[in-house]
C-alpha positions as CSV (number, residue, x, y, z in Angstrom):
1,M,-49.4,102.2,-102.9
2,I,-49.6,100.0,-99.8
3,L,-49.0,96.7,-101.7
4,G,-46.7,97.9,-104.4
5,N,-46.3,95.5,-107.3
6,T,-48.8,92.7,-106.6
7,L,-48.8,89.2,-108.2
8,V,-51.9,87.1,-107.6
9,V,-51.5,83.3,-107.9
10,G,-54.7,81.5,-108.8
11,A,-57.0,82.5,-111.7
12,G,-60.2,81.1,-110.2
13,P,-63.1,83.2,-109.1
14,A,-61.5,83.8,-105.7
15,G,-58.3,85.1,-107.3
16,I,-60.1,87.5,-109.6
17,Q,-62.5,88.8,-107.0
18,T,-59.6,89.2,-104.5
19,S,-57.7,91.1,-107.3
20,Q,-60.6,93.5,-107.6
21,I,-60.5,94.6,-104.0
22,L,-56.6,94.7,-103.8
23,S,-56.1,96.6,-107.1
24,P,-56.7,100.1,-105.5
25,F,-53.8,99.4,-103.1
26,S,-51.4,98.1,-105.8
27,K,-49.0,100.0,-108.0
28,K,-49.5,97.3,-110.6
29,I,-51.3,93.9,-110.5
30,A,-50.7,90.7,-112.4
31,L,-52.3,87.3,-112.5
32,I,-50.6,83.9,-112.8
33,S,-52.0,80.4,-113.0
34,K,-50.7,76.9,-113.8
35,S,-51.0,75.8,-117.4
36,S,-54.4,74.3,-118.1
37,H,-57.1,74.3,-120.8
38,Q,-59.3,76.5,-118.5
39,W,-56.5,79.1,-117.9
40,E,-55.7,79.3,-121.6
41,N,-59.4,80.1,-122.3
42,R,-59.7,82.7,-119.5
43,K,-56.4,84.3,-120.6
44,R,-57.6,84.5,-124.2
45,L,-60.9,86.1,-123.2
46,M,-59.1,88.7,-121.0
47,R,-56.5,89.5,-123.7
48,Q,-59.3,90.1,-126.2
49,H,-60.5,92.9,-123.8
50,E,-57.2,94.5,-122.8
51,N,-56.5,92.1,-119.9
52,V,-59.8,93.0,-118.2
53,A,-62.1,90.8,-116.1
54,N,-65.4,91.8,-114.7
55,C,-66.8,91.3,-111.2
56,E,-70.5,91.3,-110.5
57,V,-72.6,90.4,-107.5
58,S,-76.0,88.7,-106.8
59,N,-77.0,91.0,-104.0
60,P,-77.1,94.9,-104.2
61,Q,-75.6,95.1,-100.7
62,L,-72.3,93.7,-102.2
63,A,-72.0,96.6,-104.6
64,P,-68.4,97.5,-103.5
65,L,-67.3,94.2,-105.0
66,V,-68.6,95.2,-108.4
67,G,-66.1,96.5,-111.0
68,L,-63.6,95.9,-113.8
69,I,-60.1,94.6,-112.9
70,K,-57.4,95.4,-115.4
71,F,-54.3,93.2,-115.1
72,D,-51.0,94.6,-116.1
73,E,-49.8,91.1,-117.0
74,L,-51.1,87.6,-117.4
75,Y,-48.6,84.8,-116.8
76,T,-48.6,81.0,-117.0
77,D,-46.3,79.2,-114.5
78,L,-43.9,78.3,-117.3
79,S,-43.6,81.9,-118.4
80,P,-40.4,84.0,-117.7
81,L,-41.4,85.9,-114.6
82,P,-39.9,89.2,-113.3
83,S,-38.6,89.0,-109.7
84,S,-39.6,92.5,-108.7
85,W,-42.8,91.8,-106.8
86,D,-43.6,93.4,-103.4
87,T,-46.7,91.4,-102.7
88,L,-47.6,87.8,-103.5
89,V,-51.3,86.8,-103.1
90,L,-51.9,83.0,-102.9
91,A,-55.6,82.5,-103.9
92,T,-55.1,78.8,-104.2
93,P,-56.0,75.9,-101.9
94,A,-53.7,75.8,-98.8
95,H,-52.1,72.5,-99.8
96,A,-50.8,74.1,-103.0
97,Y,-48.8,76.8,-101.2
98,C,-45.6,74.8,-101.0
99,D,-45.7,73.8,-104.6
100,V,-46.4,77.5,-105.6
101,L,-43.4,78.8,-103.6
102,A,-41.1,76.1,-104.9
103,S,-41.8,77.4,-108.5
104,F,-40.5,80.9,-107.7
105,S,-36.8,81.9,-107.8
106,K,-35.0,82.7,-104.5
107,L,-34.5,86.2,-105.7
108,C,-38.3,86.7,-106.3
109,L,-39.1,85.4,-102.8
110,K,-36.3,87.5,-101.2
111,N,-37.7,90.7,-102.8
112,L,-41.2,90.1,-101.3
113,K,-42.4,92.4,-98.6
114,Q,-45.6,90.4,-97.9
115,I,-47.4,87.3,-98.8
116,I,-51.2,87.2,-98.4
117,L,-52.8,83.8,-97.9
118,M,-56.5,83.6,-98.8
119,S,-57.1,80.2,-97.3
120,S,-55.7,78.3,-94.4
121,M,-55.1,74.9,-92.8
122,I,-54.0,74.2,-89.2
123,G,-50.2,74.5,-88.9
124,G,-49.9,75.9,-92.5
125,C,-48.2,79.1,-91.3
126,L,-45.5,77.0,-89.6
127,I,-44.8,75.1,-92.8
128,L,-44.7,78.3,-94.9
129,K,-42.4,80.2,-92.5
130,G,-40.0,77.2,-92.6
131,M,-40.0,77.0,-96.3
132,L,-39.4,80.7,-96.8
133,K,-36.6,80.7,-94.2
134,K,-34.9,77.9,-96.1
135,K,-35.0,80.1,-99.2
136,G,-33.6,83.1,-97.3
137,A,-36.9,85.0,-97.4
138,S,-38.8,86.6,-94.5
139,P,-41.8,88.5,-95.8
140,N,-44.7,89.5,-93.6
141,I,-47.3,86.7,-93.8
142,I,-50.9,87.9,-93.8
143,L,-53.1,84.9,-93.2
144,F,-56.9,84.7,-93.8
145,S,-58.9,82.0,-92.1
146,S,-60.7,81.4,-95.4
147,Y,-61.8,83.2,-98.6
148,F,-64.2,85.9,-97.6
149,A,-67.0,85.1,-100.2
150,T,-68.7,82.6,-102.4
151,S,-67.9,83.4,-106.1
152,H,-68.2,81.6,-109.4
153,F,-67.6,82.3,-113.1
154,S,-70.6,83.4,-115.2
155,Y,-69.6,83.5,-118.8
156,N,-71.6,85.7,-121.2
157,P,-70.0,86.1,-124.6
158,T,-72.6,88.8,-125.5
159,T,-71.3,91.3,-122.9
160,Q,-68.4,93.7,-123.4
161,H,-66.3,91.7,-120.9
162,P,-67.3,88.1,-121.2
163,L,-65.0,86.8,-118.4
164,T,-67.1,87.6,-115.4
165,V,-66.9,86.5,-111.8
166,T,-70.2,86.8,-109.8
167,T,-70.0,86.9,-106.0
168,K,-73.1,85.4,-104.5
169,T,-72.6,85.7,-100.7
170,V,-69.9,86.9,-98.2
171,K,-69.0,85.6,-94.8
172,K,-70.2,87.3,-91.7
173,R,-66.6,87.5,-90.5
174,V,-63.1,86.4,-91.3
175,Y,-60.0,86.2,-89.1
176,I,-56.6,87.5,-89.9
177,Y,-53.0,87.0,-88.6
178,L,-50.0,89.1,-89.5
179,S,-46.6,87.7,-88.7
180,E,-45.3,91.4,-88.3
181,P,-47.6,94.2,-87.2
182,N,-48.6,96.5,-90.0
183,E,-51.5,98.8,-89.0
184,V,-51.8,100.5,-92.4
185,L,-52.0,97.3,-94.3
186,F,-54.5,95.7,-91.8
187,N,-56.7,98.8,-91.8
188,A,-56.8,98.8,-95.6
189,L,-57.8,95.1,-95.8
190,R,-60.4,95.6,-93.0
191,N,-61.9,98.7,-94.5
192,A,-62.2,97.0,-97.9
193,L,-64.1,94.0,-96.4
194,E,-66.2,96.0,-93.9
195,K,-67.7,97.9,-96.9
196,V,-69.6,94.6,-97.6
197,E,-70.3,94.0,-93.9
198,V,-67.6,91.3,-93.5
199,Q,-66.3,91.7,-89.9
200,V,-62.5,91.3,-89.7
201,I,-61.0,90.1,-86.5
202,L,-57.2,90.2,-85.8
203,F,-55.4,87.4,-83.9
204,D,-51.8,87.4,-82.9
205,N,-51.6,83.6,-83.1
206,P,-51.8,81.8,-86.5
207,F,-53.4,78.7,-85.0
208,S,-56.3,80.9,-83.7
209,V,-56.9,81.9,-87.4
210,E,-56.4,78.5,-88.9
211,G,-58.6,76.9,-86.4
212,R,-61.6,79.0,-87.6
213,N,-61.9,77.3,-91.0
214,I,-65.1,75.3,-90.6
215,A,-64.1,72.7,-93.2
216,T,-61.4,71.6,-90.7
217,Y,-64.2,70.2,-88.4
218,V,-67.0,69.2,-90.7
219,H,-65.3,67.6,-93.8
220,P,-63.4,64.8,-92.0
221,A,-66.6,63.4,-90.4
222,F,-69.0,64.1,-93.3
223,L,-66.7,63.0,-96.2
224,I,-64.3,60.4,-94.7
225,N,-66.8,57.7,-93.8
226,T,-67.9,54.5,-95.6
227,F,-71.2,55.9,-96.9
228,S,-69.5,59.0,-98.4
229,L,-66.4,57.2,-99.8
230,D,-68.4,54.4,-101.4
231,H,-70.6,56.9,-103.1
232,I,-67.7,59.1,-104.3
233,I,-66.1,56.2,-106.2
234,S,-69.3,54.5,-107.3
235,N,-70.7,54.6,-110.8
236,E,-74.2,54.9,-109.6
237,E,-76.2,57.8,-111.1
238,D,-78.3,58.5,-108.0
239,I,-77.4,61.7,-106.2
240,K,-76.4,61.8,-102.5
241,Y,-75.8,65.0,-100.6
242,M,-73.0,65.9,-98.2
243,Y,-75.2,67.6,-95.5
244,K,-78.4,65.5,-95.5
245,L,-79.6,62.8,-93.1
246,Y,-79.2,59.2,-94.0
247,P,-80.1,57.7,-96.5
248,E,-80.0,60.9,-98.6
249,G,-76.7,61.8,-97.0
250,P,-74.2,60.5,-94.4
251,I,-75.7,62.1,-91.2
252,T,-76.5,59.7,-88.5
253,M,-76.2,59.9,-84.7
254,G,-73.0,58.0,-85.0
255,L,-71.5,60.5,-87.5
256,I,-72.4,63.4,-85.2
257,K,-70.5,61.6,-82.4
258,E,-67.5,61.4,-84.7
259,L,-67.8,65.1,-85.6
260,L,-67.8,65.9,-81.9
261,H,-64.8,63.7,-81.2
262,H,-62.9,65.3,-84.1
263,W,-63.7,68.8,-82.8
264,K,-62.4,67.9,-79.4
265,S,-59.1,66.4,-80.8
266,I,-58.5,69.6,-82.9
267,S,-59.4,71.7,-79.8
268,R,-56.7,70.0,-77.8
269,L,-54.2,70.5,-80.6
270,L,-55.0,74.2,-80.8
271,E,-54.8,74.6,-77.0
272,H,-51.3,73.1,-77.1
273,Y,-50.3,75.9,-79.4
274,S,-52.0,78.6,-77.2
275,A,-54.7,79.3,-79.7
276,E,-58.1,80.7,-78.8
277,P,-60.7,78.0,-78.1
278,I,-63.4,77.2,-80.7
279,N,-67.1,76.9,-80.0
280,L,-68.2,74.5,-82.7
281,L,-71.9,75.3,-82.6
282,Q,-71.3,79.0,-82.5
283,L,-69.0,78.8,-85.5
284,L,-71.6,76.8,-87.4
285,N,-74.5,79.0,-86.5
286,D,-73.1,82.5,-86.4
287,E,-70.6,82.4,-89.2
288,N,-72.2,80.0,-91.6
289,F,-76.0,79.3,-91.7
290,P,-78.0,80.4,-88.6
291,I,-81.2,78.7,-87.5
292,H,-84.1,80.0,-85.6
293,E,-83.4,80.8,-81.9
294,V,-86.7,79.0,-81.1
295,T,-85.1,75.8,-82.3
296,I,-81.8,76.2,-80.4
297,P,-81.8,79.0,-77.7
298,R,-79.0,81.5,-77.8
299,N,-77.7,80.5,-74.3
300,K,-77.3,76.9,-75.6
301,I,-75.1,78.1,-78.5
302,D,-73.0,80.3,-76.3
303,S,-72.5,77.7,-73.6
304,F,-72.0,74.8,-76.0
305,N,-68.4,74.0,-74.8
306,E,-69.6,73.6,-71.2
307,L,-72.5,71.2,-71.9
308,S,-72.4,67.5,-71.5
309,E,-71.3,65.4,-74.4
310,M,-74.8,63.9,-74.8
311,E,-76.4,67.4,-75.1
312,Q,-73.7,68.5,-77.5
313,E,-74.5,65.6,-79.8
314,Y,-78.2,66.3,-79.5
315,L,-77.8,70.0,-80.4
316,L,-75.5,69.3,-83.4
317,Y,-78.1,66.7,-84.7
318,V,-80.9,69.2,-84.3
319,R,-78.8,71.8,-86.1
320,Y,-78.2,69.7,-89.1
321,S,-81.8,68.4,-89.2
322,T,-83.0,72.0,-89.1
323,I,-81.0,73.2,-92.1
324,L,-83.0,70.7,-94.2
325,I,-86.0,72.9,-93.7
326,D,-87.0,76.2,-95.4
327,P,-86.7,78.6,-92.4
328,D,-89.3,81.0,-93.7
329,P,-91.5,79.3,-96.3
330,F,-94.0,82.2,-96.4
331,S,-91.4,84.8,-97.1
332,E,-92.1,86.8,-100.3
333,S,-88.5,87.8,-100.7
334,N,-86.8,86.3,-103.7
335,T,-83.4,87.5,-102.6
336,K,-83.2,85.7,-99.3
337,K,-81.1,82.5,-99.3
338,N,-83.2,79.7,-98.0
339,T,-81.2,77.6,-95.5
340,F,-82.5,74.3,-96.8
341,E,-80.6,74.8,-100.1
342,V,-77.4,74.6,-98.2
343,S,-77.9,70.9,-97.5
344,A,-78.4,70.0,-101.2
345,K,-74.7,69.9,-102.0
346,P,-73.9,66.8,-104.0
347,Y,-70.7,64.9,-103.7
348,L,-68.1,65.3,-106.4
349,K,-67.0,62.0,-107.9
350,G,-63.6,60.2,-107.8
351,K,-62.4,57.0,-109.6
352,V,-59.8,54.4,-109.8
353,R,-57.7,54.9,-112.9
354,Q,-54.5,53.2,-114.0
355,G,-54.1,51.5,-110.7
356,R,-54.5,54.8,-108.7
357,L,-57.2,56.0,-106.4
358,Q,-58.2,59.5,-107.5
359,L,-60.4,61.4,-105.1
360,P,-61.9,64.9,-105.6
361,R,-60.5,67.9,-103.9
362,A,-62.8,67.3,-101.0
363,P,-62.0,64.9,-99.3
364,L,-58.4,64.7,-100.7
365,E,-57.3,68.0,-99.2
366,D,-59.0,67.0,-95.9
367,L,-57.1,63.7,-95.8
368,Q,-53.8,65.5,-96.5
369,T,-54.5,67.9,-93.6
370,L,-55.3,65.0,-91.3
371,Y,-52.2,63.1,-92.2
372,W,-50.1,66.2,-91.6
373,L,-51.8,66.9,-88.2
374,N,-51.4,63.3,-87.3
375,H,-47.6,63.4,-88.0
376,L,-47.4,66.6,-86.0
377,V,-49.2,64.9,-83.0
378,Q,-47.0,61.7,-83.3
379,Q,-43.9,63.8,-82.9
380,S,-45.2,65.7,-79.9
381,S,-46.3,65.1,-76.3
382,L,-49.9,65.0,-77.6
383,V,-49.6,61.5,-78.9
384,S,-51.5,59.9,-76.0
385,S,-54.4,62.3,-76.0
386,I,-55.3,62.9,-79.7
387,T,-56.5,60.5,-82.3
388,F,-57.9,61.2,-85.7
389,Q,-60.5,58.4,-86.3
390,S,-61.0,59.5,-90.0
391,I,-57.5,58.2,-90.9
392,E,-58.3,54.8,-89.5
393,V,-61.7,54.8,-91.3
394,F,-60.0,55.7,-94.6
395,E,-57.2,53.2,-94.4
396,S,-59.7,50.4,-93.4
397,W,-61.9,51.4,-96.3
398,V,-59.1,51.2,-98.8
399,K,-58.1,47.8,-97.5
400,E,-61.6,46.3,-97.3
401,R,-62.4,47.5,-100.8
402,N,-59.1,46.2,-102.2
403,L,-58.2,49.6,-103.6
404,P,-54.7,50.8,-104.5
405,S,-52.8,52.0,-101.4
406,T,-50.4,54.4,-103.2
407,L,-52.5,57.4,-102.2
408,I,-51.9,56.6,-98.5
409,Q,-48.2,56.5,-99.0
410,A,-48.3,59.8,-100.9
411,L,-50.3,61.4,-98.1
412,K,-47.8,60.2,-95.5
413,Q,-44.8,61.4,-97.6
414,R,-46.3,64.9,-98.0
415,A,-47.1,65.0,-94.3
416,Y,-43.4,64.2,-93.6
417,E,-42.2,67.0,-95.9
418,Y,-44.5,69.4,-94.2
419,Y,-43.0,68.5,-90.8
420,V,-39.5,68.9,-92.1
421,Y,-40.3,72.5,-93.2
422,A,-42.2,73.3,-89.9
423,T,-39.5,71.8,-87.5
424,P,-37.4,75.1,-87.2
425,S,-40.6,77.0,-86.1
426,L,-41.7,74.2,-83.8
427,S,-38.4,74.3,-81.9
428,Q,-38.5,78.0,-81.3
């Protein structure tokens, strides 16, 4: 078996669906998650059915993702854990990677032949390599730009296997980096995903892969602004949407300008690390939600990087305006995903509790990424050419609203810790 003994970390929908496609390549496969009420419930449901979970799909074209996955073991992070794993799969948010690795013994990490990362953040591979090196481990790192699908739990206690994950859509393409060439492993992963028409593109630079996670560009501008932050911690019952035009959402011409500035800052950072350049409009259109070519001609998308800043802003505003509209209102197909539904994504709520500002995962993880990248920039020759305006917006918002500033200090501290881990790789 290519992967040998496989341990999947993260018992969410992504972890279970990923387990289903990796199981044929594994001698045995186990699932581990941190202790929580949700994990205890999921574990109980699976143990009632011989450690089996069920994977289903919303679209018949995704049939290869359908099937039962039988886990050899189910662990909680406090459980005694064998150290004889060949493959570790991290199906958790990228910012949890360091905490996950810190929970494993040095012996367990030294025995690993490969670590598969199902999500990414810019510079994350540098951090991980440094942390593993400190623990005396050097497994092959297989990095995905992002999870390849959109999946969710769909409980049905009347079925034979009530713990069910349903995959709704898959990405048009994902990008992969391997720290050590392994053609057999790469081909296995590529063939598994190409069965559901996910194109897999290999890069030899981790920054090229990490730079193709669209949230890196969109979330800072759309979530870290006064409109969004005020709504996130408000007690108002009215619903606002992350991808709608003002006043239903945050999108204004000014916000589009900030999105463009952020993309250019990230692009300069990627170029510094010899990564492949990003065409923002192409990434949004071709790999997320396309719009009619009548609205934005193909040549404008392909040449986006060479256009004037004013035309770039115009095209981005047109793009986000267009996804508010049903692209084919007269279609009789009930299976087609209408683009306008994409915009109707409400914000998750945060709060101030016991003197602490508690934000939802988005934008909290986006803020952590920004503080890490800002620390990276401040320690390099890029300091005069790159600024992350969202950090200034966030800190000003905290001060103006008289909110607790402990979160800012925690974000800075974690960014410093990341830099300490990454330093050996940066100096090579």
